[in-house]
TIPAGU-646710 format. One record per residue (C-alpha): x, y, z. Coordinates in pm, whole numbers, plus 50000, padded with zeros to 5 digits. Layout:
// residues N
XYZ/...
This chain:
// residues 628
198726702556280/202086718156376/201516710856745/200576675356662/203636670856456/205766685256746/204036660856980/204796631356752/208466640356766/208566642357138/206946608257175/209936592157015/212116606457297/210196597357608/209476566257829/206006553557790/204756574157492/201376555057535/200616580457816/200036607457570/198696593757251/194926587657348/192856565857105/192086539857374/189466513257313/186176529557429/187496564257412/185146590057262/185946613856968/183366638856868/183676659756551/182656691056736/179326695056565/176646706456821/179206707857111/178686738457324/180836730757620/184296714457604/185306701857935/188816688758018/188836662258294/192256668958454/193796643658686/196856658858869/199096627658845/200466603658577/198196585958328/198366551958493/197236565858829/194476586558676/193086558558448/192726537558757/190316562758914/186596551758879/185386586858902/187036596258584/185316567258416/181916577358562/182096614258461/183586607558114/180606584358063/177896607958194/179116638658020/179776623657683/176346610557658/175126646257622/175396657057257/176316693657338/179016684757599/182386670157520/184546656157808/188176649857716/191066639057950/194356653558044/196986640758287/200206652758438/203186645758210/206136626358356/209316644858422/210966634758095/207956646057886/207606678358085/211176687058020/210796682657645/207526702357643/209086732257800/212066729657563/209986727357258/207196751157369/204586723857347/201526731357564/199656705757774/196936690457550/193966668057579/194246631657477/191216629057257/191736657057011/195136671657106/193556705357189/195636727657417/193886729957753/194026767457721/191356765157443/188896745057646/185836759557800/186576742458131/189516725558293/188246704558585/190746690458837/189876661859061/191486664959403/192076630559567/195236640459768/196426672559901/200016666059785/198656667459423/198086705559467/201416715759337/200836694359025/197556713658963/199566746358940/202086729858728/199466716458476/198066752458456/201466765458381/202196739058121/198856747957959/199696784957937/196936794258180/197516821558446/197696805658780/195696830858974/192046831658888/192096871058925/194686871558637/192646851458391/190586868058117/187516860357920/189606840057672/190956816457943/188936784758048/187046782858372/189086763258617/187016739458832/187876713659098/186066686659286/186716655059476/187116647759845/189756674159903/187356700359776/185526698660105/188216723060222/188536743759917/190276773160080/194026765360019/193226765659635/190626793959646/192946819159474/193616795859188/190186778259127/187216796658972/184756773459115/184476740659320/181976712959254/181106697259590/179436662859631/178246637159377/179706647959037/177146628658824/174556652658955/176406684758989/178606685758689/176096680658406/173806706758560/176796732058590/177756726958223/174116731258109/173996763758311/177156775358133/175636766857802/172616787157891/174716816557990/176906814457688/173826815757460/172836847957635/176306863257580/177066865457949/180736872158072/182536847958296/181876868758607/178146868058564/178176830358491/179996825758813/177316845358991/174646823258845/176686791658913/177056800259283/173316796859333/173426760059228/173536730459471/177146719459527/178796749159370/181276770859561/182756802459393/185576813959631/185996848759456/182656858659588/183856855459946/186636870460155/187896858660495/188306881860784/190986872061043/191306877661414/194536891661559/195586856861662/195336843661300/192076824761338/189206833661110/186636857961235/184146852460959/183896846260582/182436877660431/180126875760119/181126899059840/178016891759647/174596891459816/173326863359593/175986839659717/174736813559969/175886815460334/176896778760311/177126755460014/175316722560054/177006694059868/175186678759579/173596645659676/172236617859460/169546602559665/169636568559490/172256552459292/170156524159159/168926543658852/172166565758807/174096557958483/177166536758534/179806530758274/179716496458106/182146506057837/184956520458043/188096533057869/190866505857841/194246521157902/197096517757657/199666518957927/199186494058217/197306513058491/197686506058858/194246490658868/193466476458519/190226457758571/186546458758555/185046477458856/181506480558986/180336502259260/177986482259488/177056511759720/178186546659808/178736556860164/179546539660494/177646535460815/180506525261043/181366559661174/185096557861220/185976590961365/189166596161172/187526588460831/186596617360610/185076593860335/182686578860594/181206612960655/181166630260319/179706600860128/176836596260359/174176582360338/174536546660224/173036542759880/172966506859748/172566492159394/170376461159382/172056427159342/170536423459001/171846457258888/175446448659017/175426416158839/174196432458514/176736459658527/179546434758602/178696411158319/178376441658071/181716456458167/183466422558127/181796417257793/182806451057668/186336451957781/187836418157776/189216423558132/190176391958320/189546407258657/186546420558823/186586441559142/183686453959364/184166489359498/182796503959823/184176516360152/183246482660317/182306456860058/181026430660296/178496456560450/176546453260130/173126440060245/172986412459976/176666404560014/176336367460061/174076361559763/176056385459538/179376370359616/178156335459556/176686343159221/179826362659115/182056334959214/180126310459004/180116334258713/183726345558713/184986309758752/182936299758449/184356328958245/187836324558369/187846359558532/189526365558879/187356381959137/188676408259388/186676417859690/188586445359867/187506462660202/186036430760357/185346428960730/186506392560779/183846371560934/183046334160878/181256339360560/183796363060422/186416335760469/184276311060286/184036335160005/187936341760010/188656304560025/186556298559717/188136328359523/191696318259628/191196281159625/194486273859464/196776303459540/196206323159846/197556358559832/197876380060143/194996388660370/194706424960478/193276437560810/193066472960934/192746473361312/193996510061298/195016509661656/197016485661878/194716484962186/191016481262243/190916514562433/192126533762136/189916514461884/186986525962103/188376561362084/188256561561707/184996539861699/186726513961485/184196487461606/186736458361600/187666438661916/190756417161991/188446385861953/187406397861594/191056401361492/192426368461642/189386347761556/189446357361198/193266353661170/193026319861320/190536309261055/192916323560790/195806304460916/193876271760938/192726277560574/196286281560459/197076319060423/200796326160458/200926364160455/198936387260686/199026425560628/198076448960916/197416485160878/197636508461171/197506546961219/199786563761471/199386597861627/195726592861698/194006613861965/194816601962327/197466577962193/200146566262436/203216544062397/201146515762559/198966517662235/202186514262023/203146484562236/199776470062138/200696471261776/203756449861839/201876426362064/199256420261785/202046410761540/203726388261792/200546370761886/199886363461512/203376348561473/202926326361782/199356316861665/200736305861324/203426284561504/200716269061722/198586259661433/201036250361162/204136241761372/207776245661277/207256228060946/204326250560834/206486267960574/207326304560531/204976328460703/205046366160719/203216395860880/203666429660736/203016459460964/202266491960799/201686523560990/200446557260848/200586589961030/197196604561144/196316635260945/193206653861084/190696660160804/187866684760751/184376672160826/185386645161076/185036644161458/188846648361467/188966679961258/189726700161577/192566677761690/196436685861700/198676664961479/201846650161594/204876669361502/207446653761262/209716647161553/207056629061757/206176607361448/209866599761402/210266590261770/207196566461741/208566551661412/211906543961592/210136530061899/208126506561680/210956496361459/212626483161782/209596466861907/208806450261577/212226432561542/210386399561550/211286370561320/208746369561038/207576405661075/208166433560823/207616469760930/206776498360690/205886533960768/204976567060596/207096596660546/206766623560812/207396654360603/204626647560355/202216640660640/203036674760778/202506692660447/199416671960385/197966683960716/198696720960637/196496718460330/193936694060478/192976721460727/194556752360564/192896786060517/193246808360204/196616821460323/198206787660252/197806794259887/200906816259922/202766785060035/201546764859750/202596790659496/205986793859635/206336755859639/205316756159278/207956783059197/210586761959377/209826732059148/207476710759358/205186687759145/204126650459167/204746652659538/202816620559599/205876601759442/208846595459663/211206600459372/209736633659284/209216647559634/211546676859692/211626687160067/214116713959996/211496730859764/208906730360044/211376743460313/212076772760068/208406777660017/207636779760387/210386805360432/209246826360136/205646825160230/206106831760602/203626803560682/203776787561027/203246751160979/202446744961342/199496769061325/197846744661083/199166711161209/200076708261589/197646734261712/194426719761872/191266739661776/188416749161996/184926737961898/183756773861864/186526783961619/185516793961276/186946767561043/188086775760688/185736749460543/182596760360743/181186775660414/180766739660291/177866719360433/178736682260385/175276671760514/176326660160857/175856685161125/178686701461318/176796693861644/176936657261564/180706659761490/181366677461816/179396650762005/181356623561840/184606641661930/183486643262296/182526606162292/185966597462166/187476612462489/184986591862695/186146560762484/182546555562401/181476540062077/178576549461847/176746520661676/176656513061301/173766533761172/172526503160974/171386492661323/169506525261385/169866561961310/172596579161509/171376614661434/174026627561218/171826652761041/171756636560690/167986633660716/167586670260675/168726666160315/167936631960195/166026601560299/168286576560467/165736548360485/166966513560394/166746481560586/167956488460938/168426526060902/166016548861075/164956521061312/165426527161686/167006561461657/169396572261933/168206596062200/170036629262256/171776613362553/173096584362337/174316606462057/171406619061864/170886654061750/167956677961717/168086676261331/
C-alpha cells in the first residue's frame, strides 16, 4: 500500500500519467488464487509503443487464459517518471497489480530492435534486479527474452537467463508449465534451467561458453552441460488457423502509435528478399482462412469500439484469398463506419481497385518500397520488382488521383555503386514528370517523399556475412543523394548513421559485446530508439571503456566457413541455402517466390510447407534447391 501511495503521488507530477495506471478496458486482474507462475511481459520502450505491438496482445491473451498463470505488463518509464522513481526509491512495477517486478517469477522482454537493449538493462536496474544473471539469486525472477532480435542472443547472453526462440504462443506456455512442474518438485533455478534447455525453442546461454581464435573470431561454442542441445531449433506453430487469437484486446488509456483493431491474416513470407530477416525467421507461410479472418475482425471491432481495422502480415496482398477478403471487408467496414487499412500491399490492378474503394473520398499517400534504385541491384537483393511494376502502378495511382507518393530505399546494400544511387533520384524525377504529363500544370500540389534507411546485415539472412558501410560512407551517400534529390516536389529523409552502426554491432555481435552494452548503460544510455533520448557521447565512452572495436562487427566481411555467434540457433532455414542465396546475389540471379514452387530452403525438415502453390515444381540443386 505504501508503494501504491508513493506511485499515486508521482503520477501527479508527470506527463501522461495514464502510462502507469493500468486498469484498461479488457485488462485482466486475477486475485492470485491458484496462480503458480507470475509472468511480467516487459516491453523495453514507452507505453504507447508497447501497446501498439500485436505480440503483446497475443501472449497476454494466451497466457491469461490459463488459470495457474498470470501475465502482467511492464513498460519503460519516460524520463520524467524515471527521475522521480529514482528520487523517491519507487521500483518498476507491473500495471495490473502494481507488483514490483523483482517479486515476479519471470520478467520476459520482447526484443524488437537492437537499440532497445540499453533499456532492458535500465528496466532491470529500476526493478532492483541485478543486471548479470550470475549475480542473481533464488529470490530474483528468471529473466527471459524473445522476439526477432533473440535469433542472435549472444550480446545479451550475460544478462538473460533464457531465450525463447520462435512462435511464442507455443513455446512460452509450455515453458511456464515446465516451471510450475519444477517448482512443485522444489527444484532450484539452476536445475529448472537445465530442464528448460531441453525444450524446443529454449536457449540457456549460461550452459554454453564461447572459445575464440587468436584473430577474435569464434572457434566454437563449448557446452558446459551435456544435456544442452548442440543447436536450438526455434518453436514453430505448424498451422495458425486454430491458434487462439485475441478478440478482446487491451484498449490503451494513452493514445498508442497504432490504436486500432488488428488481425493477422498469415504469418511468414515467400518472397525471399535477401536483406530481410523477417522473411526467413517467420517461414513457412501459415494462413488463416478467409472465414476465420472475417470472424476475428468482426469480433474485435464489436469488443473494442475501434473505428479502424488493419490487416497484418509481411505482404498483405500475397494472401491467397486477398481479393475476396478485401471485397467483403470493404463492404462490412463501410456499413459499420469503420476505416480499413491494408498495409504492405504489392500494388497491382486489383490492389488499386481496393485502395480506390477504401480511399474513395480522401486519398492519403501511397507507399512503395523499391529498396534499390536500379534493376540490377533489385535483382541482387531478390526484390522481385521491375521498373515496369513501379511506373505502371504509379501511373495508375496518379490517374486515380493520389497526390503523395512515398518511396522507401535502402543504401549500403552489397555491390551498390553510385550508379544505383543515381537510380533513386531518377525514379523520383520520373514520377514528378509522369505526374506533370498526366495532370498538367493545374493538377494541384503533388509531392514525392524519398526515405532511405541504412543497410544493417542481420543474422539468418543471405547477407549475414556482408560488410556494412562505415558511418563516413553512409554520410557521403546521404550528401550525394541530397544534392541529386534537389528536385521540385521531392522531399528527402534519411536515417541516423551512428545508430545504424551501433545496431549492426549488436545485430551480429558475440558475447563480448555485452561489455559494451553494460558500459553504455552505466554512461546513461536508454531509450536509444528515440532521437531525443539517444546520447552518442554515452556510446562513445562505452566503446572506449569496453575496448570493443566496432569495425570488427560492422565493416568486416565474414567468410562462409566462419563460426557465427548465432550458429547455436536453428531458425529452420539451412545455412547451405543462405550461402547459395548469397552467391546468387553476386551473380545478380533471382530466386522465385516459393508460392510458385519450393526453393529448397530446408523448412520441410521441420514442418509441412504444403499450401496451394508450395511444394509444386521444386527447384533442382542447380537452380537453388538443397539436399534437405
